[in-house]
C-alpha positions as CSV (number, residue, x, y, z in Angstrom):
1,M,125.0,94.7,-24.6
2,L,126.6,98.0,-25.9
3,L,123.0,99.7,-26.4
4,N,121.8,101.8,-23.7
5,Q,118.2,100.6,-24.2
6,D,116.6,103.0,-21.7
7,R,118.1,106.2,-22.8
8,L,117.2,105.3,-26.5
9,T,113.6,104.4,-25.7
10,A,113.4,107.8,-23.8
11,H,114.5,109.9,-26.8
12,L,112.3,107.9,-29.2
13,Q,109.4,108.8,-26.7
14,R,110.5,112.4,-26.7
15,E,110.5,112.8,-30.5
16,N,107.4,110.9,-30.7
17,L,108.9,108.2,-32.9
18,A,107.7,104.4,-33.3
19,A,111.1,103.1,-34.6
20,I,114.5,103.9,-35.4
21,V,116.5,102.8,-38.3
22,A,120.5,102.4,-37.8
23,S,122.5,102.7,-40.9
24,T,126.3,104.0,-40.1
25,P,128.7,101.6,-39.1
26,E,129.0,102.9,-35.5
27,N,125.1,102.8,-34.9
28,V,124.7,99.4,-36.5
29,T,127.3,98.1,-34.3
30,Y,125.9,100.1,-31.3
31,T,122.3,99.0,-31.8
32,S,122.9,95.2,-32.3
33,G,126.3,94.0,-31.6
34,F,126.6,93.2,-35.3
35,W,130.0,94.4,-36.9
36,A,129.5,94.6,-40.7
37,M,133.0,94.5,-41.9
38,T,132.3,95.8,-45.3
39,Q,130.8,98.9,-43.9
40,W,133.8,99.6,-41.7
41,I,136.4,99.2,-44.6
42,R,134.8,101.1,-47.5
43,R,132.0,103.4,-48.4
44,G,128.7,102.0,-50.0
45,P,127.9,98.6,-48.4
46,Q,124.5,99.0,-46.5
47,A,123.4,97.5,-43.4
48,Y,120.5,98.5,-41.0
49,V,119.0,97.7,-37.6
50,I,115.4,98.4,-37.2
51,L,114.4,99.0,-33.4
52,P,110.8,99.7,-32.8
53,V,109.9,101.1,-29.2
54,P,109.6,98.4,-26.6
55,G,106.0,96.5,-27.1
56,Q,105.8,97.6,-30.7
57,G,107.7,94.6,-32.4
58,E,110.9,92.9,-32.6
59,P,114.4,94.6,-33.6
60,V,115.6,93.4,-37.1
61,I,119.1,93.3,-38.5
62,I,119.2,93.6,-42.4
63,T,122.4,92.9,-44.2
64,S,123.8,91.5,-47.6
65,T,123.9,87.9,-48.1
66,A,127.7,88.3,-48.3
67,T,128.0,89.1,-44.7
68,L,126.0,86.5,-43.3
69,D,128.8,84.6,-42.0
70,L,129.6,87.6,-39.5
71,V,126.2,87.4,-38.2
72,A,126.5,83.8,-37.7
73,D,129.9,84.0,-36.1
74,Q,129.2,87.0,-34.0
75,R,125.9,86.1,-32.5
76,P,124.4,89.4,-32.0
77,W,121.7,90.1,-29.4
78,I,118.9,90.5,-32.2
79,D,117.6,87.2,-33.4
80,E,115.6,88.3,-36.4
81,V,117.7,88.7,-39.9
82,R,116.6,89.7,-43.3
83,R,118.9,89.3,-46.2
84,F,119.3,90.7,-49.6
85,G,121.5,90.2,-52.7
86,S,123.2,86.9,-53.9
87,F,126.4,85.3,-52.6
88,A,127.5,81.7,-53.5
89,V,128.3,79.1,-50.7
90,V,127.9,75.3,-50.4
91,A,127.5,73.1,-47.4
92,N,128.4,69.6,-48.4
93,A,129.8,68.6,-45.1
94,R,128.1,65.7,-43.5
95,E,128.2,67.5,-40.1
96,L,128.3,71.4,-39.7
97,D,129.7,73.1,-36.5
98,P,127.3,75.7,-34.9
99,T,128.5,78.8,-36.7
100,S,128.2,77.0,-40.1
101,L,125.0,75.8,-39.3
102,R,123.6,79.1,-38.3
103,H,125.2,80.4,-41.6
104,R,123.4,77.8,-43.6
105,D,120.1,78.6,-42.0
106,L,120.6,82.5,-42.7
107,H,121.4,81.9,-46.1
108,A,118.1,80.1,-46.6
109,L,116.2,83.2,-45.7
110,P,114.3,84.7,-48.6
111,D,116.3,87.2,-50.8
112,D,114.8,90.6,-50.2
113,G,116.4,91.9,-53.4
114,D,118.4,95.0,-52.6
115,A,119.0,97.1,-49.6
116,L,116.4,99.6,-49.9
117,S,113.8,96.9,-50.7
118,A,115.1,94.7,-47.7
119,L,114.5,97.6,-45.3
120,A,111.1,98.9,-46.6
121,G,109.7,95.4,-46.6
122,A,110.8,94.9,-43.0
123,L,109.3,98.1,-41.8
124,Q,106.1,97.2,-43.6
125,R,106.2,93.6,-42.0
126,A,106.7,95.1,-38.6
127,G,103.6,97.2,-39.2
128,L,105.2,100.6,-39.6
129,A,104.1,101.5,-43.0
130,R,102.2,104.5,-41.6
131,A,104.5,105.3,-38.5
132,R,106.7,108.1,-37.6
133,I,110.2,106.7,-38.3
134,G,113.7,107.9,-37.2
135,V,116.3,107.1,-39.9
136,D,120.0,107.4,-39.5
137,E,120.4,109.5,-42.7
138,V,124.4,109.5,-42.7
139,G,124.6,106.0,-43.8
140,L,122.7,105.9,-46.4
141,M,123.6,106.5,-50.1
142,P,122.7,109.6,-52.2
143,G,119.3,109.7,-53.3
144,D,118.4,106.7,-50.8
145,W,116.3,109.1,-48.6
146,G,113.9,109.8,-51.5
147,R,113.6,106.2,-52.7
148,L,112.9,105.0,-49.2
149,Q,110.0,107.4,-48.9
150,E,108.7,106.2,-52.4
151,R,108.5,103.0,-51.0
152,L,106.9,103.9,-47.8
153,P,104.5,106.8,-48.8
154,S,102.3,107.0,-46.1
155,A,105.2,106.7,-43.4
156,T,106.8,109.9,-41.8
157,L,110.5,109.6,-42.1
158,V,112.6,111.9,-39.6
159,P,116.5,112.3,-39.8
160,A,117.5,110.7,-36.6
161,A,121.5,110.5,-37.0
162,S,121.9,113.3,-34.3
163,L,119.3,111.4,-32.1
164,L,121.6,108.3,-32.1
165,R,124.6,110.2,-31.5
166,Q,123.2,111.8,-28.5
167,V,121.9,108.2,-27.2
168,R,125.6,106.9,-27.6
169,A,127.2,109.9,-25.8
170,V,126.3,108.1,-22.4
171,K,128.2,104.9,-22.3
172,T,127.2,101.5,-20.9
173,D,129.3,99.5,-18.2
174,E,130.3,97.6,-21.1
175,E,131.5,100.1,-23.3
176,I,133.3,101.8,-20.6
177,A,135.2,98.7,-19.8
178,R,136.3,98.5,-23.6
179,L,137.4,102.1,-23.6
180,K,139.5,101.5,-20.5
181,T,141.4,98.6,-22.1
182,A,141.8,100.8,-25.4
183,A,143.1,103.6,-23.4
184,G,145.7,101.1,-21.3
185,I,146.9,99.5,-24.7
186,A,147.4,102.9,-25.9
187,E,149.6,103.9,-23.0
188,R,151.6,100.6,-23.2
189,S,152.3,101.2,-27.1
190,I,153.6,104.5,-26.3
191,A,155.8,102.8,-23.6
192,A,157.1,100.3,-26.3
193,A,158.0,103.1,-28.8
194,L,160.0,104.9,-26.0
195,S,161.9,101.9,-25.3
196,V,163.6,102.0,-28.6
197,A,163.7,105.7,-28.8
198,R,167.3,107.3,-29.0
199,T,169.3,109.5,-31.4
200,G,169.4,108.1,-35.0
201,V,166.2,106.0,-34.5
202,S,163.6,107.1,-37.0
203,E,159.9,108.3,-36.5
204,I,158.8,105.1,-38.4
205,E,161.0,102.9,-36.3
206,L,158.9,104.5,-33.3
207,A,155.6,103.9,-35.4
208,R,156.4,100.1,-36.0
209,A,157.0,99.6,-32.1
210,F,153.9,101.5,-31.1
211,H,151.6,99.6,-33.6
212,A,153.2,96.4,-33.0
213,Q,152.5,96.6,-29.4
214,T,148.8,97.7,-30.2
215,V,148.5,94.5,-32.4
216,L,150.0,92.4,-29.7
217,E,147.1,93.4,-27.3
218,D,144.4,92.4,-29.9
219,A,143.7,96.1,-31.0
220,V,143.6,97.4,-34.4
221,P,145.9,100.3,-35.3
222,V,143.8,103.7,-36.0
223,L,145.5,106.8,-34.9
224,G,149.5,107.3,-35.2
225,C,150.5,110.9,-35.3
226,I,154.0,110.4,-34.2
227,G,156.4,113.4,-34.8
228,S,159.7,114.7,-33.6
229,G,161.7,117.8,-33.4
230,P,159.9,120.5,-35.5
231,R,157.5,117.9,-37.2
232,S,155.9,117.4,-33.6
233,A,154.3,120.9,-34.3
234,L,152.3,119.4,-37.4
235,M,149.0,118.7,-35.8
236,N,148.4,115.6,-38.2
237,V,151.8,114.6,-38.2
238,Q,152.5,110.9,-40.0
239,P,155.8,109.2,-39.1
240,S,158.5,109.7,-41.6
241,E,162.4,108.9,-41.8
242,R,163.5,111.7,-40.0
243,A,166.0,110.3,-37.4
244,L,165.7,111.5,-33.6
245,T,168.4,114.3,-32.7
246,S,169.4,115.3,-29.2
247,G,166.9,117.9,-27.7
248,D,164.0,116.7,-30.0
249,V,160.3,116.9,-28.6
250,L,158.6,113.7,-29.4
251,R,154.8,114.0,-29.6
252,F,152.2,111.2,-29.7
253,D,148.7,111.6,-30.4
254,V,147.7,108.1,-30.7
255,G,145.3,105.3,-30.0
256,G,143.8,102.1,-31.6
257,R,140.7,100.3,-31.7
258,Y,139.7,97.5,-29.1
259,R,136.6,95.7,-29.7
260,H,135.3,98.4,-32.1
261,Y,136.3,101.0,-29.3
262,R,138.6,104.0,-29.6
263,A,141.2,105.3,-27.7
264,D,142.9,108.8,-28.3
265,I,145.6,110.0,-25.9
266,A,148.9,112.2,-26.2
267,R,152.1,112.2,-24.4
268,I,155.3,114.1,-24.8
269,A,158.9,112.8,-24.5
270,T,162.1,114.4,-25.0
271,V,165.5,113.2,-26.4
272,G,167.6,114.3,-23.3
273,E,166.5,116.7,-20.8
274,P,163.9,119.5,-22.0
275,D,165.0,123.2,-21.8
276,G,163.3,125.4,-19.4
277,E,160.7,126.8,-21.8
278,I,159.5,123.4,-23.0
279,R,159.0,122.4,-19.3
280,R,157.1,125.7,-18.5
281,F,154.9,125.4,-21.8
282,H,154.1,121.8,-20.9
283,R,153.3,122.2,-17.2
284,A,150.8,124.9,-18.3
285,L,149.2,122.3,-20.7
286,L,149.4,119.6,-18.1
287,A,147.6,122.0,-15.5
288,G,144.6,122.7,-18.1
289,V,144.2,119.1,-18.2
290,E,144.3,118.2,-14.6
291,H,142.1,121.3,-13.5
292,A,139.4,120.2,-16.1
293,C,139.5,116.9,-14.7
294,E,138.9,118.5,-11.3
295,I,136.0,120.7,-12.1
296,I,134.1,118.7,-14.6
297,R,130.5,117.6,-13.2
298,P,127.5,116.3,-14.7
299,G,125.3,119.1,-15.5
300,M,128.1,121.5,-16.4
301,R,128.1,123.1,-19.9
302,A,130.9,121.8,-22.4
303,S,131.5,125.5,-23.3
304,S,132.2,126.3,-19.5
305,V,134.9,123.3,-19.8
306,F,136.5,124.8,-22.6
307,E,136.6,128.6,-21.2
308,I,137.9,127.2,-17.7
309,T,140.6,124.9,-19.3
310,V,141.8,127.6,-21.8
311,E,141.9,130.2,-19.0
312,T,143.9,127.6,-16.7
313,V,146.6,127.0,-19.6
314,R,147.1,130.9,-19.8
315,R,147.4,131.6,-16.1
316,A,149.8,128.7,-16.0
317,G,152.2,130.0,-18.4
318,I,151.1,130.5,-21.7
319,P,149.4,133.8,-21.9
320,D,148.3,133.9,-25.2
321,Y,147.0,130.2,-25.3
322,A,144.5,129.7,-27.9
323,R,142.4,126.5,-28.8
324,N,139.2,125.7,-30.8
325,H,138.5,122.9,-28.7
326,V,139.6,121.1,-25.4
327,G,138.4,117.8,-26.1
328,H,135.6,115.7,-27.2
329,G,133.5,112.4,-26.4
330,I,134.8,109.1,-27.5
331,G,133.6,105.6,-28.1
332,L,132.8,103.6,-31.3
333,D,133.7,107.1,-33.0
334,G,136.8,108.9,-32.1
335,Y,134.7,112.1,-31.9
336,D,131.4,111.3,-30.0
337,L,129.3,113.9,-28.2
338,P,130.1,116.0,-26.2
339,D,132.2,118.7,-28.0
340,L,134.3,120.7,-25.7
341,S,134.4,124.0,-27.6
342,P,133.2,127.4,-26.9
343,G,130.2,127.4,-29.1
344,S,129.0,124.1,-28.0
345,S,125.4,123.5,-26.5
346,D,126.4,120.3,-25.1
347,L,125.9,119.5,-21.2
348,I,128.1,116.9,-19.7
349,E,126.4,113.9,-18.4
350,E,127.1,111.1,-16.0
351,G,128.6,108.2,-18.0
352,M,130.2,110.0,-20.8
353,V,133.8,109.3,-21.6
354,L,135.8,112.2,-22.5
355,C,139.2,112.9,-24.0
356,I,140.4,116.0,-22.2
357,E,143.4,117.7,-24.3
358,T,145.3,120.8,-24.3
359,P,147.7,120.7,-27.6
360,H,149.9,123.7,-28.5
361,Y,151.8,123.9,-31.7
362,D,154.9,126.2,-32.3
363,L,155.5,125.8,-36.1
364,G,159.4,125.3,-36.7
365,R,160.0,124.3,-33.2
366,W,158.0,121.7,-31.3
367,G,154.4,120.5,-30.7
368,L,153.4,119.8,-27.1
369,Q,150.1,117.9,-26.0
370,V,148.6,116.3,-23.2
371,E,145.4,114.3,-23.8
372,D,143.7,111.9,-21.1
373,M,140.8,109.8,-21.3
374,V,138.2,110.1,-18.3
375,V,134.7,108.8,-17.5
376,V,132.3,111.3,-15.8
377,R,130.8,109.9,-12.6
378,A,128.3,111.5,-10.2
379,G,131.1,113.2,-8.2
380,G,133.5,114.2,-10.9
381,V,135.7,112.2,-13.3
382,E,137.3,109.1,-12.9
383,S,140.6,108.6,-15.1
384,L,141.0,105.6,-17.5
385,M,144.7,106.4,-17.5
386,T,147.4,104.5,-15.3
387,T,150.1,107.0,-16.6
388,S,150.8,110.8,-15.9
389,G,150.9,113.5,-18.5
390,D,154.6,114.5,-17.3
391,I,157.3,114.5,-19.9
392,S,159.3,111.3,-20.5
393,V,163.0,111.6,-21.1
394,V,164.7,109.2,-23.3
395,G,168.4,108.6,-24.4
């Protein structure tokens, strides 16, 4: 199970909530294990998960009839399902395989009409019509909050997207395992790109090799900022037809999605030996990441991690180093809590998975960046990386 049930229960009790409704793609998958494809690929399609506090009823998945095949195939941990809307399927085979049989049975459930009617009806049937309910407001369509309140006039609806984000910040063992796999795939995908890197090869060719390796390892391409030479200083660079030349810096800020969990790492390579200034700046950035990994402990303020990391880079060789953040949490979302920024109020907790990063962009020249994924343990951090952040040199 992905859900940290004990942590969620504690948050619900603290906020005096009888139940919570997940609505965004990340929160639906997190709370149920159900990956509603239509939610992930476009805006608008609705799916919900209702999670009452323990002892107050059973959890429910609410989804469109058009996605019942996914429920049948994925077998999420929640058994009760409600559907809404029409979608034509037939079952004329004499014998059905288990997934098709489950799909047929789900299709035979009553049609609850539309998404909000299905959600309101499920909450009423669960005895929550007069309860205080947390609702993940981010996944709702404009106007849906008011329409849901109209259908549940005696309920108290409380915005709860931030609550679920706080719960997701501390990962379960299963989540950490998936994140570690995702990080390893990203490392090997960089290696695949570097194996074809030489003068005359284009950024797009590097990207093809990178993403091909990602797909080969059963992950999905998501983040592919791969830039060379002066283009490496473009923060959100997308691969172009630019061909590599001798002396180029290659910057990879990359990561795919493995079983719904993200990777986000950064590595630097150069075409030929780098000059002294590049090495000096890169050493300072690497020192910042390495020192952050040495000092991070549960209970530490995220803003302190920022301050210490920036000061380390400055002392190590970039006196005017400036950043708006030096990392973030990662999980189902590429930017989970905590936010390692100067104004952050987040605290570091055991079980968080962090991306620690120190980018530096010098427009017209080069961009340098080190970014590692780590998990916070009681005594410090455990790296999820198998490679170092040192510069790689290619021919």
